[in-house]
C-alpha positions in Angstrom: 0.0 0.0 0.0 1.1 3.6 -0.6 0.8 6.4 1.8 -0.1 8.7 -1.1 1.5 11.9 0.2 2.9 14.3 -2.4 6.7 14.5 -2.4 8.1 18.0 -2.8 11.2 20.0 -1.7 9.7 21.0 1.7 11.2 19.7 4.9 8.8 16.9 6.1 7.8 16.6 9.7 5.8 13.5 10.6 3.8 13.5 13.9 2.6 10.2 15.3 -0.4 10.8 17.5 -3.0 13.5 17.5 -3.6 14.0 21.3 -3.1 17.3 22.9 0.7 17.2 22.4 0.5 16.1 18.8 -2.2 18.5 18.0 -0.3 21.4 19.5 2.8 20.3 17.5 0.9 20.3 14.2 -0.9 23.6 14.9 2.5 25.2 15.8 4.0 24.1 12.5 1.2 24.7 10.1 1.7 27.3 7.4 5.4 27.6 8.5 7.0 26.3 5.3 7.1 22.6 6.3 5.2 19.6 5.0 3.4 18.3 8.1 2.0 14.8 8.2 -0.2 13.9 11.2 -1.0 10.2 11.8 -3.6 8.9 14.3 -5.7 5.8 14.6 -8.7 8.0 15.0 -9.8 10.8 12.7 -10.4 13.1 15.6 -8.7 14.7 18.6 -10.2 14.1 22.0 -10.1 16.2 25.1 -9.0 13.9 28.0 -9.9 16.0 31.0 -13.6 15.7 30.2 -13.8 12.1 29.1 -15.3 11.2 32.6 -18.1 13.6 31.8 -19.0 11.5 28.8 -18.8 8.3 30.8 -21.2 9.7 33.4 -23.7 11.0 30.8 -22.8 14.7 31.5 -21.9 15.7 28.0 -22.0 14.1 24.5 -18.9 12.5 22.9 -19.0 15.0 20.1 -18.5 17.9 22.5 -15.0 16.7 23.4 -14.0 15.3 20.0 -12.8 17.4 17.1 -12.2 16.1 13.5 -8.6 16.7 12.4 -9.6 17.5 8.8 -11.9 20.3 10.1 -9.2 21.8 12.4 -6.7 22.0 9.5 -9.1 22.9 6.8 -7.4 25.2 4.3 -3.8 24.6 5.6 -1.3 24.2 2.9 1.1 21.3 2.9 -0.7 19.6 5.7 -1.7 15.9 5.5 -3.8 13.8 7.8 -3.7 10.0 7.5 -5.8 7.7 9.7 -3.9 4.5 10.6 -1.5 3.0 13.1 2.3 3.1 13.1 3.8 -0.3 13.2 7.6 0.3 13.2 10.3 2.9 12.7 13.0 2.3 10.1 15.7 4.7 11.2 18.1 3.8 8.4 15.5 4.6 5.8 14.1 7.5 7.8 10.7 6.1 7.4 7.8 4.6 9.4 5.8 1.6 8.5 2.1 2.1 8.9 -1.1 0.2 8.3 -1.6 2.3 5.1 2.0 2.2 3.8 5.4 3.7 4.3 5.9 7.4 5.1 9.4 9.0 4.9 10.4 11.8 7.2 13.0 14.5 7.8 12.0 14.8 11.4 9.8 12.4 13.3 7.8 13.4 16.5 6.3 10.6 18.6 3.3 11.8 20.5 1.3 8.6 20.7 0.6 9.1 24.4 -0.2 6.3 26.9 -2.7 3.5 27.4 -4.3 1.9 30.5 -1.9 -0.1 32.6 -3.4 -3.3 33.9 0.0 -4.4 35.4 0.0 -7.7 33.6 -3.3 -9.0 35.1 -5.4 -10.5 32.3 -8.6 -10.5 34.4 -8.3 -6.8 35.0 -7.6 -6.2 31.3 -10.6 -8.2 30.0 -13.2 -7.8 32.8 -12.8 -4.2 34.0 -13.7 -0.9 32.3 -11.0 1.5 31.4 -11.7 5.2 30.9 -8.8 6.5 28.8 -10.5 7.3 25.5 -13.9 8.5 24.2 -14.6 5.0 23.0 -13.9 3.7 26.6 -16.2 6.4 28.0 -19.1 5.5 25.6 -18.7 1.8 26.5 -18.6 2.7 30.2 -21.7 4.9 29.9 -23.6 2.1 28.2 -22.5 -0.4 30.8 -23.6 1.7 33.8 -27.0 2.3 32.3 -27.4 -1.3 31.3 -26.6 -2.5 34.8 -29.3 -0.1 36.2 -31.8 -1.4 33.7 -31.0 -5.0 34.6 -31.2 -4.2 38.3 -34.8 -3.0 38.0 -35.9 -6.4 36.7 -33.7 -8.6 38.9 -35.5 -10.6 41.5 -32.4 -12.1 43.2 -31.4 -9.5 45.8 -27.7 -10.5 45.8 -27.5 -10.3 42.0 -29.4 -6.9 42.1 -26.9 -5.6 44.6 -23.9 -6.7 42.5 -25.5 -4.8 39.5 -25.9 -1.7 41.7 -22.4 -1.8 43.1 -19.9 0.4 41.2 -16.2 0.0 42.1 -13.5 2.5 40.9 -9.9 1.3 41.2 -7.5 4.3 41.4 -7.4 7.3 43.6 -5.9 9.8 41.2 -7.8 12.7 39.4 -9.7 10.4 37.1 -10.9 8.1 39.9 -11.9 11.1 42.1 -13.8 12.8 39.3 -15.7 9.8 38.0 -16.6 8.8 41.6 -18.0 12.3 42.3 -19.9 12.3 39.0 -21.5 8.9 39.7 -22.3 9.9 43.2 -24.2 12.9 41.8 -26.0 10.6 39.4 -27.0 8.4 42.3 -28.3 11.4 44.3 -30.2 13.2 41.5 -30.9 10.9 38.6 -31.7 7.5 40.1 -34.8 8.8 42.1 -36.1 10.3 38.8 -35.2 7.8 36.1 -35.2 4.6 38.1 -38.0 5.1 40.6 -38.4 1.3 41.2 -34.8 1.1 42.5 -33.8 2.0 46.0 -31.1 4.6 45.4 -29.7 4.0 48.8 -28.7 0.5 47.7 -26.4 1.9 45.0 -22.9 1.8 46.5 -19.9 3.6 44.9 -16.5 2.3 46.2 -13.3 4.1 45.5 -10.3 1.7 45.9 -7.0 3.5 46.4 -3.7 1.6 47.0 -2.0 4.7 48.5 -2.7 6.2 51.9 -4.5 9.2 50.5 -6.3 10.4 47.3 -4.7 12.7 44.8 -1.2 11.8 45.9 0.3 14.2 43.4 -1.4 17.1 45.2 -0.9 18.6 48.6 -2.3 16.7 51.7 -4.7 19.6 52.3 -6.2 19.1 48.8 -6.4 15.3 49.3 -8.3 15.8 52.6 -10.7 18.2 51.0 -11.3 15.8 48.1 -11.9 12.9 50.5 -14.3 14.9 52.6 -16.2 16.1 49.5 -16.6 12.5 48.2 -17.7 11.1 51.6 -20.3 13.8 51.8 -21.6 12.6 48.4 -21.8 9.1 49.8 -18.7 7.6 48.1 -17.1 4.8 50.2 -13.4 5.4 50.1 -11.0 2.5 50.8 -7.5 3.9 51.0 -4.4 1.7 51.7 -6.3 -1.0 49.9 -5.0 -2.9 46.9 -7.1 -4.7 44.2 -5.6 -8.2 43.6 -7.9 -9.8 41.1 -11.3 -9.6 39.5 -13.2 -12.7 38.2 -16.8 -14.0 38.3 -18.1 -10.7 39.4 -15.9 -10.6 42.5 -13.2 -8.0 43.1 -10.6 -9.5 45.4 -8.8 -7.1 47.7 -5.9 -7.6 50.0 -6.6 -9.4 53.3 -9.0 -11.6 51.4 -11.8 -9.2 51.4 -14.0 -8.9 48.3 -16.7 -6.8 46.7 -19.5 -8.2 44.5 -19.8 -5.9 41.5 -20.7 -6.2 37.8 -19.1 -2.8 37.1 -15.4 -2.2 38.0 -13.9 0.9 36.5 -10.1 0.7 36.1 -8.2 4.0 36.4 -5.2 2.8 38.4 -2.4 3.7 36.1 -1.1 4.2 32.5 1.8 3.0 30.5 3.4 4.6 27.4 2.4 3.3 24.0 5.4 1.5 22.4 6.5 1.5 18.7 8.9 -1.1 17.2 12.2 0.3 16.2 13.0 2.2 19.4 16.3 0.8 20.9 15.7 -1.2 24.0 18.2 1.0 25.9 15.9 4.0 25.1 12.9 2.6 27.0 12.6 3.7 30.6 10.1 3.2 33.5 6.5 2.6 32.5 7.6 2.0 28.9 8.3 5.7 28.4 10.8 6.6 25.7 14.0 8.2 27.2 14.8 11.6 25.7 17.2 14.5 26.5 16.3 18.0 27.5 15.4 18.8 23.9 13.1 15.8 23.7 15.4 14.0 21.3 15.1 10.2 21.6 18.2 8.6 23.1 20.2 6.7 20.5 18.3 8.0 17.5 18.7 10.8 15.1 16.0 13.3 14.0 13.4 11.5 16.2 11.7 13.2 19.1 9.1 12.1 21.7 6.8 14.3 23.7 4.1 14.0 26.3 3.0 10.9 28.2 5.2 8.8 25.8 8.5 10.3 26.9 10.8 10.5 29.9 13.2 13.4 30.0 16.6 12.8 31.5 18.8 15.5 33.0 16.1 17.8 34.5 17.1 18.2 38.2 13.7 19.5 39.1 12.1 16.3 37.8 14.6 13.5 38.3 12.0 10.8 37.8 10.4 12.4 34.8 7.7 15.0 34.4 4.1 14.2 35.4 2.0 12.7 32.6 -0.3 15.7 32.3 -1.8 17.6 29.4 0.1 20.8 30.2 3.4 18.9 30.0 2.6 17.5 26.6 1.4 20.9 25.2 4.5 22.8 26.5 6.9 20.1 25.2 5.2 20.3 21.8 5.5 24.0 21.6 9.2 23.8 22.6 10.0 21.1 20.0 8.2 23.0 17.3 10.2 26.1 18.2 13.4 24.2 18.2 12.8 22.7 14.8 12.4 26.2 13.4 15.5 27.4 15.2 17.4 24.4 13.8 16.4 25.4 10.3 17.6 28.9 10.9 21.0 27.6 12.2 20.2 28.7 15.8 20.9 26.6 18.9 18.0 24.7 20.4 16.5 25.6 23.8 16.1 22.9 26.5 12.6 22.2 27.8 11.7 23.8 31.1 8.3 22.9 32.5 6.1 25.8 33.7 3.7 24.3 36.2 0.4 26.1 35.7 -1.3 24.2 38.5 -3.4 21.1 38.9 -7.1 20.7 39.7 -9.8 18.0 40.1 -13.5 18.2 40.5 -15.6 16.6 43.2 -19.1 16.4 42.0 -21.2 19.2 40.6 -20.1 22.2 42.5 -16.8 21.3 44.3 -13.2 21.1 43.2 -9.7 21.3 44.6 -7.2 23.6 42.9 -3.4 24.2 43.4 -1.7 27.1 41.6 1.8 27.7 42.9 1.5 28.2 46.6 -2.2 28.9 46.4 -4.4 25.9 47.4 -8.1 26.1 47.8 -11.3 24.1 47.2 -15.1 24.5 47.1 -17.5 26.3 44.8 -15.0 28.9 43.6 -12.5 26.2 42.7 -15.2 24.4 40.7 -16.0 27.7 38.8 -12.3 28.1 38.0 -12.1 24.5 36.9 -15.1 25.1 34.6 -13.6 28.2 33.0 -10.2 26.7 32.5 -11.6 23.6 30.8 -14.1 25.6 28.8 -11.3 27.8 27.4 -9.3 24.7 26.5 -12.0 23.1 24.4 -11.6 23.6 20.6 -14.3 25.4 18.6 -16.8 28.1 19.5 -19.7 25.7 18.9 -18.3 23.1 21.3 -17.6 25.7 24.0 -21.2 26.9 23.7 -22.8 23.5 23.8 -20.7 22.3 26.7 -21.4 25.5 28.6 -25.2 25.1 28.0 -25.0 21.4 29.0 -23.3 22.3 32.2 -25.7 25.1 33.0 -28.7 22.9 32.3 -27.2 20.1 34.3 -26.5 22.4 37.2 -30.1 23.6 37.3 -32.1 20.4 36.9 -30.2 17.4 35.7 -32.7 16.7 32.9 -30.4 16.1 30.0 -31.5 13.5 27.5 -28.1 12.0 27.3 -28.7 8.7 29.1 -29.2 6.7 25.9 -27.8 3.3 25.3 -26.3 3.1 21.7 -24.7 -0.2 20.6 -23.0 -1.4 17.5 -24.3 -4.6 15.9 -21.2 -6.4 17.0 -21.8 -5.4 20.7 -25.4 -6.6 20.5 -24.2 -9.9 19.2 -21.6 -10.2 22.0 -24.3 -9.6 24.6 -26.5 -12.3 23.1 -23.6 -14.7 23.2 -23.2 -14.1 27.0 
């Protein structure tokens, strides 16, 4: 197969992955005199911070997904190709993809990370990840299906297992989905599922560490824990999930929870690509790079975002946090360095500017840390809303998301709790 990309005299930069880092990279280089090729397995960019809102029926998938071809409409010498990268051939300066071979002058790896199940096949096949929009849609369908099944289940033990939701992972994703589901239990169940006793719906948050949001200050962790407990979330810190099979989540000390819905947000690992030297792979499968994001042991190959691990930064000896802002800032720096390189100027090392971290706890609470400033509550939630609304692409999407949030805040009567399934998924259900 041929990649079918026009050859010309322009310097070609190939970007693998259209997440926040890859998208920033492509937008920084468009119309700058390069030929830019963006490759992604999806034909859209997705906004990770709001994926949990899709999973909990808060907003539609289309509100956090943006077609690449629309974003780059009218850009000269820009090409998007949907497919997966199979391997890098450094000698040929090319990548092998599912649609053919693509040559490059510079290659930027921005393929991000995937869910880490830590080698446990039962977790991988039986739990529900929440990393992508596809994951979120499947999770939303599953939660709604479990509630529908619970309404017609006569066996009380089986009904309870259908109504128990377990979240494994006490980071921002775990905290945010736990809060959103607790709000659903409090406001939606009594309206939509009147035949179910809402008090029987239990939301468990399993955290292996001694506190939630371990990357944040202890004060923020305490506020998040208190907020979730007020919403009715049952937090189990210092508790490790060992296995999940036959509808039973096994915990350490031989305790277990019967649940048909286990959400896995316990960790991530970098996506790997064949052709990277084994000596250039670090902890968590991350690609080892220098302060300029150049891949160790390779020439004209860069890695940014969740996929990379920068060596030599004294402020982050174990690597930068796998956050959106890190990926965006690294993309901007690499794009700037590529331009400087073409101009014969020295490149500038990456220095992370921590703009702060935040996490929501339900509908009107959040925790925010900006420098030495740490606060929570309603004002923190408003700030969270503004920051994320500004970050969403497209005026139409910003408007729709804002209206959804306003309507949700007032009465929780969105018509988003619909179960859509592909024919393949329907056939799989029939086979069970």
